[in-house]
C-alpha positions in Angstrom: 0.1 -16.2 -26.3 -0.9 -14.5 -23.1 1.9 -13.2 -20.8 0.0 -15.0 -18.0 0.3 -18.8 -18.3 0.6 -20.0 -14.7 -2.2 -18.6 -12.7 -2.6 -18.9 -8.9 -5.9 -18.8 -7.2 -6.7 -17.8 -3.6 -10.3 -18.0 -2.3 -11.9 -16.4 0.7 -11.9 -18.8 3.6 -15.3 -20.3 4.7 -17.2 -18.5 2.0 -19.7 -20.5 -0.1 -20.1 -17.7 -2.6 -16.3 -17.4 -3.1 -16.1 -21.2 -3.6 -18.8 -21.0 -6.3 -16.9 -18.3 -8.2 -13.6 -20.1 -7.7 -14.9 -23.3 -9.3 -16.4 -21.3 -12.1 -13.1 -19.5 -12.7 -11.2 -22.8 -12.6 -13.4 -24.3 -15.3 -12.9 -21.3 -17.5 -9.1 -21.2 -17.1 -8.6 -24.9 -17.6 -10.8 -24.9 -20.7 -8.7 -22.1 -22.1 -5.5 -24.1 -21.5 -4.0 -22.2 -18.6 -2.1 -23.8 -15.8 -4.0 -23.4 -12.5 -2.3 -23.5 -9.1 -4.4 -23.4 -6.0 -3.3 -22.0 -2.7 -3.3 -24.8 -0.1 -6.2 -23.8 2.1 -8.2 -22.8 -0.9 -7.7 -26.2 -2.4 -9.2 -27.8 0.7 -12.5 -26.3 -0.2 -12.6 -27.6 -3.7 -13.3 -31.4 -3.7 -12.1 -33.5 -6.6 -10.0 -30.9 -8.4 -7.0 -31.8 -10.5 -5.1 -28.6 -10.1 -1.6 -28.2 -8.6 -1.5 -27.1 -5.0 1.0 -24.7 -3.4 1.6 -22.6 -0.3 0.6 -18.9 -0.5 4.3 -18.0 -0.4 5.3 -20.4 -3.2 2.6 -18.9 -5.5 4.9 -15.9 -5.8 7.6 -18.0 -7.3 5.4 -20.2 -9.5 2.8 -17.8 -10.9 2.7 -15.1 -13.6 -0.6 -13.8 -12.1 -2.5 -14.5 -8.8 -6.3 -14.0 -8.8 -7.9 -13.5 -5.4 -11.6 -14.4 -5.0 -13.0 -12.7 -2.0 -13.2 -9.3 -0.4 -10.6 -6.6 0.1 -9.4 -8.3 3.2 -8.5 -11.4 1.2 -6.5 -9.3 -1.2 -4.8 -7.5 1.6 -3.7 -10.8 3.1 -2.4 -12.0 -0.2 -0.6 -8.7 -0.9 1.3 -8.8 2.4 2.8 -12.2 1.5 3.2 -11.8 -2.3 4.5 -8.2 -2.7 8.1 -9.3 -2.5 7.7 -11.7 -5.4 6.5 -9.0 -7.9 3.7 -11.2 -9.0 0.6 -9.1 -10.0 -2.7 -9.6 -8.3 -6.2 -9.4 -9.7 -9.3 -9.4 -7.5 -12.8 -10.8 -8.0 -15.2 -9.3 -5.5 -17.0 -11.7 -3.1 -16.9 -9.3 -0.2 -18.7 -6.1 0.6 -17.2 -2.8 -0.7 -14.6 -4.2 -3.1 -12.2 -1.2 -3.6 -9.4 -3.6 -4.5 -11.4 -6.6 -5.8 -13.2 -4.9 -8.7 -14.4 -7.7 -11.0 -18.0 -8.7 -10.2 -18.8 -12.4 -10.0 -21.1 -12.3 -13.1 -18.4 -10.9 -15.3 -15.7 -13.5 -14.5 -15.2 -15.0 -18.0 -15.5 -11.7 -19.8 -13.2 -9.5 -17.6 -10.7 -12.2 -16.7 -10.5 -13.1 -20.4 -9.8 -9.5 -21.3 -7.0 -9.3 -18.7 -5.5 -12.6 -20.0 -5.6 -11.1 -23.5 -3.6 -8.2 -22.4 -6.4 -5.7 -22.0 -5.8 -4.4 -18.5 -4.4 -1.6 -16.4 -1.5 -2.2 -14.0 -1.2 -0.1 -10.9 1.7 0.1 -8.5 0.9 0.4 -4.8 3.4 0.6 -1.9 3.1 -1.1 1.5 4.4 -0.2 5.0 6.9 -2.0 7.1 6.4 -1.8 10.9 8.6 -2.9 13.8 8.3 -2.7 17.6 11.4 -2.6 19.8 11.9 -2.7 23.5 15.3 -1.4 24.3 17.7 -3.4 22.1 15.2 -6.2 21.6 12.8 -6.7 18.7 9.3 -7.4 19.8 7.7 -7.9 16.4 7.5 -6.9 12.8 4.6 -6.6 10.3 3.6 -5.1 7.0 0.5 -3.4 5.7 -1.0 -2.5 2.4 -3.7 -0.4 4.1 -2.6 0.9 7.5 -0.7 0.5 10.7 -2.9 1.4 13.7 -2.0 2.0 17.3 -5.1 1.6 19.6 -5.9 0.8 23.3 -6.9 -2.8 22.6 -9.8 -4.1 24.7 -9.9 -1.0 27.0 -11.9 2.2 26.4 -9.0 4.4 27.5 -7.0 7.2 25.9 -3.4 6.4 25.2 -0.4 8.7 25.1 2.6 8.6 22.7 5.2 10.8 21.1 5.3 11.1 17.3 8.5 11.8 15.3 8.6 12.1 11.5 12.0 12.0 9.8 13.6 12.5 13.2 11.7 15.7 13.9 9.3 15.8 16.9 5.7 16.4 15.9 3.7 16.1 19.1 2.8 14.3 22.2 -0.7 13.1 21.8 -3.5 11.7 24.0 -6.1 10.0 21.9 -7.8 6.7 21.2 -4.9 5.9 18.8 -3.3 6.8 15.5 -3.7 5.5 12.0 -0.7 5.6 9.6 -2.2 5.0 6.2 -1.1 4.5 2.6 -3.1 5.9 -0.3 -4.6 2.4 -0.6 -5.8 2.5 3.0 -7.2 6.0 2.7 -10.6 4.7 1.7 -10.6 2.2 4.6 -10.3 2.8 8.4 -8.5 6.1 7.9 -11.6 7.4 6.1 -13.8 6.4 9.0 -11.4 8.3 11.3 -11.8 11.5 9.3 -8.8 11.2 7.1 -8.4 12.4 3.5 -9.0 10.2 0.5 -5.8 10.0 -1.4 -5.4 9.0 -5.1 -3.6 5.6 -5.4 -0.8 7.2 -7.5 0.2 9.6 -4.7 3.5 8.9 -3.0 2.2 10.0 0.4 1.3 8.8 3.8 -1.6 10.0 6.0 -1.4 10.3 9.7 -4.9 10.3 11.3 -5.5 10.7 15.0 -8.4 8.7 16.5 -10.5 11.0 18.7 -7.7 13.2 20.0 -8.0 14.9 23.3 -7.0 18.2 21.7 -9.5 19.0 19.0 -7.0 21.0 17.0 -5.0 17.8 16.3 -5.9 17.1 12.7 -4.9 14.5 10.0 -1.7 15.4 8.2 -0.3 14.1 4.9 3.5 13.6 4.5 5.9 12.3 1.9 5.8 8.6 1.2 9.5 8.3 2.0 8.9 9.6 5.5 10.2 7.6 8.5 7.9 7.4 11.6 8.9 6.8 15.2 6.3 6.5 17.9 7.3 6.2 21.5 4.7 4.8 23.9 4.2 7.0 26.9 4.9 6.1 30.5 1.5 7.1 31.9 -0.8 4.7 30.0 -3.3 2.6 31.9 -4.1 0.6 28.8 -1.2 -1.2 27.0 -1.4 0.1 23.4 -1.8 -2.5 20.7 -0.3 -2.2 17.2 -2.0 -3.9 14.2 -1.1 -4.1 10.5 -4.2 -4.2 8.2 -6.2 -5.3 11.3 -4.3 -8.6 11.6 -0.8 -8.9 13.0 -1.1 -7.6 16.5 1.5 -6.7 19.1 1.0 -5.4 22.7 3.4 -2.6 23.6 4.7 -1.4 27.0 5.7 2.1 28.2 8.9 3.1 26.4 8.5 0.8 23.4 9.4 2.3 20.1 7.3 1.7 16.9 9.0 2.4 13.6 7.1 2.6 10.3 8.4 3.2 6.8 7.7 2.4 3.2 8.4 -1.2 2.2 11.1 -1.6 -0.5 8.9 -4.1 -2.5 5.8 -2.7 -4.3 2.6 -4.5 -5.2 1.2 -4.6 -8.8 -2.6 -4.6 -8.9 -4.2 -5.5 -12.2 -7.6 -3.9 -13.1 -9.9 -4.3 -16.1 -9.2 -1.7 -18.8 -12.1 0.5 -17.9 -11.1 0.8 -14.2 -11.7 4.4 -12.9 -10.8 5.3 -9.3 -13.3 8.1 -9.1 -16.1 5.9 -10.4 -15.2 3.4 -7.8 -15.5 6.1 -5.1 -18.8 7.2 -6.5 -20.3 3.7 -6.5 -18.8 2.5 -3.2 -19.1 5.7 -1.2 -22.5 6.8 -2.7 -21.2 10.1 -4.0 -23.9 12.2 -5.6 -24.4 12.3 -9.4 -26.8 14.3 -11.4 
């Protein structure tokens, strides 16, 4: 018997292609005798189904495995909610790049069947926790599997901030912003900003300046256990924004303090048995081959 019996399904919102793959996957799972539980908004796109329906948060308590049908953004969203429940995630790609959702739609029955039969690789990824405080008051909190980004929002203006790592002053920087990235996020926005690609097994965090005013300000990589404190400068014309994986957004004011550190809960990603990080990089980033 498979270790995965109760399987949650989350589909990409407003995507006809994701809905097609979702229905195909449901037929397969139910024909094989698995219990299928649909995330509530996903269920709204599947007319006439007989599956159980649950909130995204409740899937973490009810399921042995959650399968996300969509792009990397869909998986990031699921990861932020479900990481604390220790339920593994598997991705079917109905997006663009598909670094995290690595099963192609035409392989659903074969690859999902292999995973359910125990032929899979499990990978542990860490997330980041972020908080913004104003004096003694908390302004907001968020979490990110990819990155926490400080940016000027709607204005094309440089912003100024002080960066501290593990209590040690690093620099005062004027730039378009800063990306604090996990290894998972190193192939996302941080890569576009000139940051290094980090292997997912690394316990490290990359700090990538966005168009710094001082050209000698380069990306740095630090221990994954590092604690970051960013103090928003007093001379900013634009009010810097903070986002987690491009979603949860908070608008800061001069003197606000942003703190970032590793989340205590880790995410388990499930891949087909032949998953290879370097092959994924070759295919998604068009690296040269002979």
